[in-house]
PAMARDO-319577 format. One record per residue (C-alpha): x, y, z. Coordinates in steps of 0.2 Angstrom, whole numbers, plus 5000, padded with zeros to 4 digits. Each point is the difference from the previous one (the first is absolute). Layout:
// residues N
XYZ...
This chain:
// residues 582
451850875377500250155010498750075012498750134994500350185005498750065012499850185008500649995018498649975012498849924987499849824996499749944982498249984995499349904985499150124988498149985000499649914984498450074991498649874999500250004981501849955000500549815000501049945015501449944989500350084983500549884986501050064985500049924983501449894993499349974983500549854989499549974982500249824993499649914984500349854990501250014985500449844992500849885012500450145013499150125012500450184997500050105017500350185005499850095016499450164992499750105016500549995018500350115015501850024994499850004981499749884986500949894988500450074983499949844990499249835003500949845004499549834993499949845009500049844990498649885006499749884985498349944995498750085010498349925006499150105014499249845006501749945005500250145013498449975010500249955018499049855004498750035014500849885012501850064997501150035015501250145004501549924991499049984984499550185001501850055003500649914985498750084989500450175008501849984996499749974982498850154998501350115009501349944988498950084986499350155009501550055011501649974990501550095007499750184994498249995006500549925016501450135003498750144997498849925012501249995014500650184997498250065001499849915017501650075006499550184996498249975007500849945016500450185004498250054999498949935015498349944995500449954982499949844990500349944983498649954988500549894986498950054986500049874986499650064982499949834991499649944983498449894999501049844999500950045017498750095010499149845007501649925006500149995019501250145003499450015019501349865003501550104994501549945010501650105005501549964989501150025015499249855009500649844994499749865013498749894993499749915016499350145010498950104988498850115010501050165003500550034982498450054993499950194995498350025007500549945017500650185002498650115006500950154992499849924983498450004990499649924982498750064988499649984982499750144987500750184998499150155009498850064987498650065012500650175007498550055010500250005019498549945010499350145011499749965018498149965003499150045016498749864996500249825003500949904987498849874992500449834994499149874991500249815002499449894986500149815004499849854988498849865006499849834992498649964989499449855012499650145013501649965010501450125005501449894995501350135001499550085016499750174994498650035013501349975013501250114991498850145000499649985019501849995004500450164990498650105008500549945017501850054997499550184994498850025014501250105011500150134985498150014998500250195001501250004985499449854989498549904996499749854989498449924992499849844991499149934985500149834992500849984983498549924992498950155004500450114985498750135004500650015018501850024995499650144988498850085013501450005013501350084988498750134996500150065018501950034998501449915009501850025003500749835000499349844992500449825006499649854990500149825008499949864987500849944985500650084983499749914984501350054986499849954982501450074990499950195002498249995007499749995019498550005011499649995018499049845004498250055005499449835005501249855001499849834993500349885015501149894988501450125006500149905016500749854990501150104989501949995001501150155003500550004982498149994995499650155011501350104992499449974982498249945002498350104999498949985015498650124997498349915001499050034984498550055010500850155008499250174996501350144996500950104988500750115013501449875004500950014984501550115004499950114985498350055006500350005019501650114999499150164994498549975012501250005015500950164994498350084998499649955018501550095006501049845005501850035004500649835005499549834993500449845009499649844990500249865013499849874987501149874990500850074984499450185004501850085000500349954982500250134986498449954990499150055016501050155007500250104983498150044999500050085018501650104997499450064983498450065009501050105012499949905016501450065011500549835008499649824996500549855011499749834993500749825002501349914990499249844996499449915015500050055019499249935016498450075007500950025016501450114994498850104989498950055015501550055011500850104986498350094996499750045019501750085002499950094983498450095003500350055018501650084995499350094985498550065010501250085012500950104987501549894997500749994983499849854989501849955002499850005019498449915000500649864988501649985009499149985017498749884992501449904991501149985016498449965010499749854988501849945002499549935017499749824997498350005010499350134988500249914984499749824994501549994988501850065004500150124986498350085000500750175005500850024982498449964991499350185001500350114986499950195001499750124985500150185004499950134986499650135013501350135003499450025018500149845010498850075014498349954993499050055015500850155009499350045017499150165002500750125014499249965017499349844993500549915017501149884990501750075004500349905016499349844992501150034985501650015011499449845009499949924983501750064995500749935016499149834997500850004983501750025007499749865013499449894986501650034990501149975015499149835004500249954982501850035001500249915016499149854992501150004985501550025012499549845010499749914983501650054991501150005015501850044995499550044982498750135006500250164990499650185007498850104990500850074984499550185005501049975016501549924992500550154989500150105016500949895012501049864990501950024998500949884988501749955004501249944986501749935002501149854999499549845009501749935005500249975019501050165003498950114989498449925006500450055018500150184995498349994991499349925016500650155010499150124989498449905001500150005019500450185001498550044989498849905012500750095015499650184994498450075005499450034982499049844996501249944987499849824993501649944993500049894984501649895000499849884986501449894993499950034982501649914996499049845003498750044987500149934982500950134989498450024989499050055016501350115008499650174992498249975001500049955018501150155005498950124990498549945009500750035017500850164996498350074993499249985017501450075011500150175008501950004996501449884997501749975009501349924989501649945006501350014985501349905009500749854991498650014987499349864990498150034995499850185008500750094985498749914988498650035013500450195002500150024981498249924999499350095015500650184998499350044983498449905003499650095017500650175000499050055015500849875011501550065009501649895000501350025014501649924994501349955012501749924999501449945012501350135001501449894993499149964984499750094984498450024991499749894985500550084984498349994991499150095014500450184996498550034989498849925012500750095016499850174991498149984999498950125010499349865011501749945006500850085015501750084996501349975005500049815004500049985019501649925006500249895016501649945008499249855009498449935007500150115016500450164990498549964989498949995015500650175006499650094984498449914996498850135005501050164994500749944984498749874994498350025007499950195001500750034982498849864994498550095008500550164992500149914983498349925003499250185003500950074985499649864988498249965005499050024983499050165001498249975000499150064985498250015008
């Protein structure tokens, strides 16, 4: 919170960032999950602040992956409902506490983000985890701002980092290959020609850094000739047929697809029997792409993100694969691809590029269906997330900084749209909340509520950007009380707890303090009262300020608020912040 120390007569300067470094560094938060009977086992086995020693198990009952597909026309509320259930599985309280602690620790390091790296059993890997919803956001009527990936400092990828090589900066142009699927009646029913023209136009300002050529998918010789020339990224526009564990990119599509329902498209086969090929079977294509030098594969095609497709590319050693969860609109797919390639060509990381593309598609004018933004699945076994580092003096530095600024502006616009839609239920980004939110606990009788309101006003009047959370837990059903208080405590910078005339505060602190040892608690009590008898073992914890702050009346509390509450709280924040292990 304090100002940085700068030698007299000098102004602080931003360190010049080498062209090969990402503008924002993302650190792994690795989660492993699997099915075990009627439960999901989950463990956060590594994070910036450590890992769990044992898994937790969340009961889910009978499991059928098809029940967790989000329909193409689903709205934000339906996505939020699904995201809450998936978060119940993947982010149970111990994982959630570690996640927030990681964000709290990274908040002290400018230019860092958190990458949720999901290491999932085959049964779980295809679920739409991109819709994960924050456990601390509970208002179902205003759903937009609670999605984890609304936060540009959070990224989500699948698969552990098994490829340890770091791509070297190349002085030459990066070369891309676009393969598009036409219909067997000689029409372009999916608009792939327009998609290629649009991509080429979008990349034209970067013509000194990247070029892209095209070939149609039914020209098997042409595809293989283009790959023989070598390329850095491969883009396919069309459809993927999946039959059990077998998958192939459609080379020439049967026009019957135009009459197919969404369910038929998901499960049908639309390869026209007259198509030439063999290259398009994923088990054959994957090693061809690796041999060609491909680092990034984007399959802008229905079904292309599912595991029967992705596993072949990952086993072949492709560093990054972006595919589609089921169905997505052509409009969203095109906007997503344009932003993705522009970012990667400028040396941004996969995390930054996908975040920008996803937030860009969240604008209603850039997608046909409300939840298209969550359809894009990213597999990244590469240890380095910068796939195309810029060479020194490549001329891309200024354009990269402009792209970073545009990304930040897109994130801000997305937040503003969510704010207008969610109104009073709008939630700040999770990475912000852990830095600025202060939870206030106490009794909600008229007399005691007046003291809590004084604390709330005092926090807002300080020049520290605090956001008070004053929630009447006494009105919550008993079974929801502890769960609710833990959710809010987990995303708080520190907690102020008034122990005067206690009712639920003792139980709340007994839950909070052991569960969140890095969140400071500042206990206070009216001077005429005694601390409740069962509080001793809680008040002696390292995260609890000692001794309890005593105030004579509301006026006295105002006078000592800065010196005896805020300043000690900030000292505890600095002392308890989890040490970064990266």
